[in-house]
Backbone as CSV, one residue per row, in Angstrom:
resi,resn,N_x,N_y,N_z,CA_x,CA_y,CA_z,C_x,C_y,C_z
1,UNK,63.991,107.789,88.293,64.989,106.102,88.553,65.692,106.146,86.804
2,UNK,66.061,107.029,85.978,66.998,107.827,84.991,68.429,107.769,86.345
3,UNK,67.864,109.031,86.868,69.362,109.665,87.819,70.000,108.032,88.114
4,UNK,69.126,107.422,89.141,69.501,106.632,90.529,71.107,105.916,89.726
5,UNK,71.436,105.148,88.559,72.200,104.320,88.015,73.102,105.394,88.115
6,UNK,73.091,106.606,87.481,74.040,108.029,88.108,75.146,107.797,88.703
7,UNK,74.333,108.141,89.465,74.659,108.187,90.603,75.287,107.282,91.506
8,UNK,74.602,105.555,91.965,75.302,104.731,91.928,76.596,104.777,91.353
9,UNK,76.851,104.534,89.620,77.896,104.180,89.388,79.020,105.026,89.539
10,UNK,78.426,106.559,90.076,79.591,108.039,90.828,79.893,107.480,92.069
11,UNK,79.066,106.448,92.919,79.826,106.720,94.163,80.842,105.479,94.117
12,UNK,80.015,104.522,93.268,81.274,103.426,92.961,82.768,103.756,92.801
13,UNK,82.415,105.137,91.545,83.581,105.658,91.328,84.378,105.796,92.535
14,UNK,84.023,106.902,93.021,84.081,107.718,94.562,84.793,106.799,95.781
15,UNK,84.377,105.463,95.114,85.251,104.921,96.427,86.109,104.151,95.879
16,UNK,86.340,103.861,94.748,87.491,103.302,93.978,88.315,104.654,93.952
17,UNK,88.441,105.920,93.829,89.501,106.557,93.849,90.040,106.885,95.338
18,UNK,89.040,106.672,96.353,89.366,106.233,97.545,90.670,105.802,98.133
19,UNK,90.135,104.214,97.471,90.956,103.041,97.033,92.356,103.522,96.388
20,UNK,92.429,103.432,95.381,93.798,104.297,95.566,94.693,105.487,95.769
21,UNK,93.589,106.211,96.343,94.772,106.934,97.271,95.026,106.241,98.721
22,UNK,94.629,105.599,98.799,94.798,104.624,100.270,95.710,103.989,100.066
23,UNK,96.088,103.604,98.900,97.267,102.452,98.069,98.192,103.311,98.028
24,UNK,98.530,104.822,97.589,99.192,105.279,96.991,99.829,105.860,98.103
25,UNK,99.418,106.187,98.945,99.611,106.753,100.933,100.521,105.447,101.211
26,UNK,99.796,104.496,101.077,100.523,103.151,102.180,101.626,102.261,101.136
27,UNK,101.848,103.023,99.789,103.386,102.453,99.433,104.334,103.838,99.371
28,UNK,104.088,104.771,99.801,104.457,106.270,99.479,105.223,105.585,101.400
29,UNK,104.758,105.667,102.199,104.523,104.995,103.820,105.537,104.080,103.624
30,UNK,105.609,102.949,103.135,106.451,101.560,102.812,107.995,101.521,102.130
31,UNK,107.914,103.028,101.302,109.157,102.862,100.405,109.639,103.952,101.394
32,UNK,109.342,104.703,102.192,109.074,105.590,103.200,110.079,104.891,104.586
33,UNK,109.385,104.325,105.127,109.717,102.848,106.562,110.308,102.050,105.925
34,UNK,110.544,101.674,104.627,111.110,100.340,104.744,112.457,99.722,105.004
35,UNK,113.417,100.438,104.756,114.480,99.670,105.788,114.640,100.067,106.636
36,UNK,113.981,100.859,107.978,113.254,101.056,108.711,113.036,99.797,109.599
37,UNK,112.039,99.479,108.918,110.604,97.959,109.479,111.977,97.095,108.745
38,UNK,112.947,97.328,107.987,113.894,95.222,107.470,114.865,95.393,108.877
39,UNK,115.434,96.847,109.134,116.201,96.622,109.714,115.791,96.067,111.452
40,UNK,114.348,96.341,111.837,113.804,95.800,113.030,113.358,94.526,112.766
41,UNK,113.262,93.848,111.915,113.158,92.647,111.446,114.737,91.074,111.578
42,UNK,115.629,92.359,110.333,117.066,91.343,111.189,117.313,91.258,112.144
43,UNK,116.681,92.636,113.179,117.207,91.933,114.888,116.529,91.082,115.361
44,UNK,115.136,90.921,114.720,114.014,90.364,115.385,115.210,88.645,115.361
45,UNK,115.475,88.602,113.709,115.836,87.541,113.220,116.986,87.080,113.842
46,UNK,117.745,87.959,114.230,119.324,88.035,114.959,118.950,87.452,116.000
47,UNK,118.511,87.834,117.011,117.740,87.266,118.219,117.275,86.361,118.496
48,UNK,116.687,85.825,117.606,115.813,85.146,117.255,116.970,83.104,117.390
49,UNK,118.100,83.452,116.091,119.141,82.582,116.099,119.736,82.161,116.826
């Protein structure tokens, strides 16, 4: 019983680390692809205007 709480806490920490890793990857991809995405939306806005 004493080990169950430790393993549960460890699992939560692992999920948190995975979420942080995913967030870092998403931020990196958006920072690299940001200008291209902005250009696409700008072209769409010009087409609609």
